[in-house]
Every structure is written in structure tokens, then in C-alpha cells.
VMD Tcl script that draws the C-alpha trace (Angstrom):
set ca {
  {-31.29 -0.83 15.25}
  {-31.14 -3.78 12.89}
  {-29.45 -1.58 10.32}
  {-26.82 -0.58 12.87}
  {-26.13 -4.19 13.80}
  {-25.86 -5.13 10.12}
  {-23.41 -2.28 9.50}
  {-21.34 -3.43 12.47}
  {-21.27 -7.00 11.15}
  {-20.27 -5.78 7.68}
  {-17.49 -3.62 9.09}
  {-16.19 -6.49 11.23}
  {-16.21 -8.83 8.21}
  {-14.60 -6.05 6.20}
  {-11.77 -5.69 8.70}
  {-11.19 -9.44 8.62}
  {-11.21 -9.37 4.81}
  {-8.73 -6.48 4.84}
  {-6.38 -8.39 7.13}
  {-6.74 -11.52 5.00}
  {-6.15 -9.60 1.78}
  {-3.26 -7.38 2.84}
  {-1.46 -9.57 5.39}
  {-0.62 -13.20 6.14}
  {-2.76 -13.08 9.28}
  {-5.13 -16.07 9.12}
  {-8.70 -14.87 9.37}
  {-12.16 -16.32 8.79}
  {-14.58 -14.14 6.84}
  {-18.15 -15.31 7.20}
  {-19.42 -13.46 4.15}
  {-17.74 -11.90 1.14}
  {-19.73 -9.60 -1.13}
  {-19.30 -6.09 -2.47}
  {-20.67 -4.58 0.72}
  {-18.07 -6.35 2.83}
  {-15.41 -5.67 0.19}
  {-16.19 -1.97 0.42}
  {-15.57 -2.01 4.14}
  {-12.37 -4.00 3.57}
  {-11.02 -1.36 1.21}
  {-12.03 1.49 3.54}
  {-10.22 -0.32 6.34}
  {-7.19 -1.21 4.20}
  {-5.16 1.52 5.99}
  {-5.94 -0.22 9.29}
  {-4.33 -3.39 7.93}
  {-1.45 -1.19 6.78}
  {-1.15 0.22 10.30}
  {-0.76 -3.32 11.67}
  {1.96 -4.12 9.14}
  {3.63 -0.77 9.69}
  {3.65 -1.19 13.46}
  {5.35 -4.58 13.14}
  {7.87 -3.12 10.69}
  {8.57 -0.15 12.98}
  {9.10 -2.43 15.98}
  {11.45 -4.65 13.98}
  {13.45 -1.64 12.81}
  {13.88 -0.31 16.34}
  {14.81 -3.76 17.63}
  {17.37 -4.32 14.88}
  {19.03 -0.94 15.35}
  {18.90 -1.40 19.11}
  {20.65 -4.76 18.74}
  {23.57 -3.03 17.06}
  {22.81 -3.72 13.42}
  {23.58 -0.97 10.92}
  {20.76 1.19 9.64}
  {21.00 -0.15 6.04}
  {20.98 -3.76 7.24}
  {18.07 -3.07 9.55}
  {16.18 -1.46 6.69}
  {16.83 -4.45 4.44}
  {15.47 -6.79 7.11}
  {12.34 -4.65 7.45}
  {11.68 -4.52 3.71}
  {12.15 -8.28 3.50}
  {9.85 -8.83 6.47}
  {7.14 -6.71 4.87}
  {7.39 -8.82 1.72}
  {6.88 -11.96 3.83}
  {3.99 -10.44 5.78}
  {2.19 -9.61 2.53}
  {3.08 -12.89 0.76}
  {4.96 -10.76 -1.76}
  {1.66 -10.13 -3.56}
  {2.08 -6.37 -3.79}
  {5.60 -6.69 -5.16}
  {4.26 -9.21 -7.64}
  {1.67 -6.62 -8.63}
  {4.44 -4.07 -9.28}
  {6.24 -6.49 -11.58}
  {3.08 -7.57 -13.39}
  {1.85 -4.02 -13.96}
  {5.27 -2.95 -15.25}
  {5.28 -5.85 -17.70}
  {1.72 -5.13 -18.83}
  {2.22 -1.41 -19.34}
  {5.69 -1.89 -20.77}
  {4.42 -4.31 -23.39}
  {2.78 -1.40 -25.26}
  {0.03 -3.81 -26.33}
  {-3.73 -3.19 -26.41}
  {-5.59 -3.50 -23.12}
  {-6.69 -7.12 -23.57}
  {-3.23 -8.33 -24.52}
  {-1.57 -6.27 -21.79}
  {-3.90 -7.88 -19.22}
  {-2.92 -11.30 -20.58}
  {0.74 -10.40 -20.08}
  {-0.02 -9.45 -16.48}
  {-1.67 -12.82 -15.81}
  {1.40 -14.82 -16.81}
  {3.37 -16.50 -14.05}
  {6.76 -15.39 -15.38}
  {8.30 -11.93 -14.97}
  {9.58 -10.02 -17.97}
  {12.45 -7.51 -18.16}
  {10.27 -4.50 -17.33}
  {8.98 -6.30 -14.26}
  {12.43 -7.35 -13.07}
  {13.93 -3.87 -13.39}
  {10.93 -2.21 -11.71}
  {10.84 -4.74 -8.88}
  {14.56 -4.42 -8.14}
  {14.33 -0.64 -8.26}
  {11.38 -0.50 -5.87}
  {12.98 -2.81 -3.30}
  {16.35 -1.06 -3.56}
  {14.89 2.44 -3.21}
  {12.73 1.40 -0.26}
  {15.74 -0.11 1.51}
  {18.06 2.83 0.87}
  {15.45 5.43 1.80}
  {14.47 3.71 5.03}
  {18.14 3.13 5.84}
  {18.86 6.83 5.42}
  {16.03 7.83 7.77}
  {16.93 5.20 10.36}
  {20.59 6.21 10.17}
  {19.69 9.79 10.99}
  {17.21 8.84 13.73}
  {15.79 5.39 14.57}
  {12.52 6.91 15.90}
  {12.19 8.80 12.62}
  {12.74 5.52 10.79}
  {9.97 3.88 12.79}
  {7.55 6.71 11.98}
  {8.64 6.65 8.35}
  {7.98 2.96 7.74}
  {4.70 3.03 9.68}
  {3.46 5.99 7.65}
  {4.72 4.60 4.34}
  {2.97 1.25 4.71}
  {-0.20 2.94 5.95}
  {-0.28 5.39 3.03}
  {0.36 2.59 0.57}
  {-2.90 0.95 1.63}
  {-4.67 4.32 1.62}
  {-3.86 4.52 -2.09}
  {-5.79 1.28 -2.55}
  {-8.75 2.83 -0.73}
  {-8.84 5.76 -3.15}
  {-8.46 3.43 -6.14}
  {-11.70 1.72 -5.13}
  {-13.85 4.86 -5.13}
  {-16.68 5.36 -7.65}
  {-15.87 6.01 -11.33}
  {-12.91 3.61 -11.16}
  {-14.03 0.50 -13.07}
  {-12.63 -3.02 -13.04}
  {-10.46 -4.09 -15.96}
  {-11.69 -7.69 -15.94}
  {-15.06 -9.33 -15.30}
  {-13.45 -11.55 -12.69}
  {-10.88 -11.30 -9.91}
  {-10.31 -8.93 -7.01}
  {-10.72 -5.84 -9.17}
  {-14.36 -6.47 -10.02}
  {-15.12 -7.32 -6.38}
  {-13.78 -4.05 -4.97}
  {-14.03 -1.52 -7.81}
  {-16.28 1.40 -6.93}
  {-17.15 0.08 -3.47}
  {-15.61 2.87 -1.38}
  {-17.57 6.11 -0.92}
  {-15.46 9.22 -1.31}
  {-16.29 10.29 2.24}
  {-14.88 6.99 3.52}
  {-11.63 7.56 1.64}
  {-11.53 11.14 2.94}
  {-11.89 10.00 6.55}
  {-9.11 7.46 6.04}
  {-6.93 10.23 4.61}
  {-7.50 12.48 7.61}
  {-6.58 9.57 9.91}
  {-3.39 8.96 7.93}
  {-2.39 12.62 8.14}
  {-2.99 12.40 11.89}
  {-0.48 9.54 12.03}
  {1.99 11.80 10.20}
  {1.91 14.03 13.28}
  {3.90 11.32 15.08}
  {6.84 12.87 13.30}
  {6.86 15.48 16.06}
  {8.83 12.96 18.15}
  {11.72 14.04 15.92}
  {10.65 17.62 15.34}
  {7.91 19.77 13.81}
  {9.85 20.04 10.56}
  {9.94 16.27 10.18}
  {6.22 16.02 10.98}
  {5.50 18.53 8.21}
  {7.74 16.54 5.89}
  {5.80 13.38 6.75}
  {2.49 15.08 5.89}
  {3.92 16.34 2.59}
  {5.22 12.84 1.84}
  {1.67 11.49 2.25}
  {0.35 14.12 -0.16}
  {3.13 13.36 -2.65}
  {2.45 9.64 -2.40}
  {-1.25 10.09 -3.12}
  {-0.44 12.40 -6.04}
  {1.84 9.79 -7.58}
  {-0.83 7.14 -6.96}
  {-3.30 9.29 -8.87}
  {-0.92 9.55 -11.81}
  {-0.20 5.81 -11.87}
  {-3.90 5.00 -11.56}
  {-4.78 7.40 -14.39}
  {-2.20 5.74 -16.64}
  {-3.41 2.25 -15.72}
  {-7.02 3.21 -16.43}
  {-6.05 4.74 -19.76}
  {-4.07 1.68 -20.83}
  {-6.02 -1.16 -19.21}
  {-9.51 0.26 -18.87}
  {-9.77 -0.39 -15.14}
  {-8.15 -1.79 -12.02}
  {-7.07 -5.32 -11.19}
  {-5.56 -6.87 -8.09}
  {-2.13 -6.28 -9.65}
  {-2.88 -2.59 -10.16}
  {-3.94 -2.22 -6.54}
  {-0.85 -4.04 -5.29}
  {1.41 -1.93 -7.49}
  {-0.18 1.28 -6.22}
  {0.47 0.18 -2.65}
  {4.18 -0.47 -3.24}
  {4.74 2.63 -5.39}
  {3.19 4.89 -2.77}
  {5.11 3.17 0.03}
  {8.29 3.93 -1.90}
  {7.37 7.57 -2.50}
  {6.59 8.16 1.18}
  {9.87 6.57 2.27}
  {11.78 8.78 -0.16}
  {9.82 11.81 1.03}
  {10.59 11.15 4.68}
  {14.23 10.54 3.79}
  {14.32 14.01 2.26}
  {12.53 15.46 5.30}
  {14.81 13.96 7.92}
}
mol new
graphics top color blue
foreach p $ca { graphics top sphere $p radius 0.5 }
foreach p [lrange $ca 0 end-1] q [lrange $ca 1 end] { graphics top cylinder $p $q radius 0.2 }
display resetview
């Protein structure tokens, strides 16, 4: 019984940590250790679901108010950046600069810690934001409900990629920072359950049609496959994960799922 209560407390603290890490929602976490961090990473998709639901509602409201689909999509992408403090987009830029530097792991990590953004980071950041906006705009232009499902699923899957990146055998690249706190804390079964839940959300695509629902599920699979490739490259070059790597994975996968649903619609 005590073990059950302790697990409940850890999961509750983990959910609060997930919300505090992945959103601007102010939360108070009573305890932060690797046990709580593990729960936070397992529940990262739940934080993504909150963000995605807000983004979906904003998209429907904007289109319903008479704004064009591309403009509505731009507002949603901008809102998501605000709701995440821009940290994930910063991770995309930092990882691009680090990997693009072609330097040894230690020096590449130093490049990623700098406050400025280099040319690789700028180009990658602009490309990610532009592709997200255009893809979401295309889906919303074809069907606003499809756009709502698309952005919800994309943001959710982006955080699911973080969950998988924190499973065992994925080390931290630095002895300090978020990476060392969360690396290896998520059991594979926890990531698997989160994946099944995400695929269940993809079934919301049936509001548009069974073909779109199938396309949503395939977009999730494609996003996770790309995440695996990016993670493999980051591990090979950097030796492990950092907060920037996790943030970059989230945004890259979000982009892939949006493009996938755009193709499906």
C-alpha cells in the first residue's frame, strides 16, 4: 500500500515536472530526482496533449473568425513557440549548429552551449517554422477539423519522441543539465504504452475519414522513425543526449507529422 501511494506521488510530481518542462504553465514540484524525472518523461505526451489541444482550439477559432488557413496556421505555430518558451526551437538551432560544426563531441557541445545562433542554426530554425506553418495551413485549408487533429497529433508525437529518447541505453552527453537527469529513466514498456495512446489519438482522424485516420497513424510512425535517425546521429556525434537534443527531436517530429498529415489530407 505504501508503495502504491509512493508511486502515485511520484507520478503526480512527474506530471507537474512534465508541465513545467514542456510548457509555460506555472507548477510547483515538491521533489525532483531521477524517479520523478522518469515519470515526467513518460508523461511528456500528456503535456504535449495539453499544448496540442490549445493549438487545435486556436486554429478552429481563427479559421472560424474568418482568417485564412495560412494565417491561422502561422498564429498557431507562433502560439506554440510562446507556450514552450521557444526552448524546443532553440534546441533545434543549437543542435544544428553543434552537428554542423563538424567538430569533436566536446567542442560541438561547447558550440551548442553558446548563446548566439550560427548559420546552420538560423537556416534550420527558419526551415522548421516555415514547413510547420505551410503544412498546417495546407491541412486546415482542406478541412479545419483535420487541421485541429493534425496539430494535436503533431505536438503530442513530438513529446513522445522525447519519451523514447529517455529509454535505457541512451546516455547523457554531459555530466550536468537536463540530459543527465532524464537519460535512461523511461522503461521501454512505459514508452510503448505512450505510443499506443498516441496512435489511439490518431484515430480522431476518422472525423474527416478513415483514409485520413490511417494517414495520421502513418505520420506518427514516420515521425518516430525520423526521430530514431536524428537520435542515432546525435549519439554518434555527441555521445549522448542533452536538453537541446530532446528539444530538437520534439520539433523535428512535430514537423514530420504535420507534413505527413498534409500529404494524407
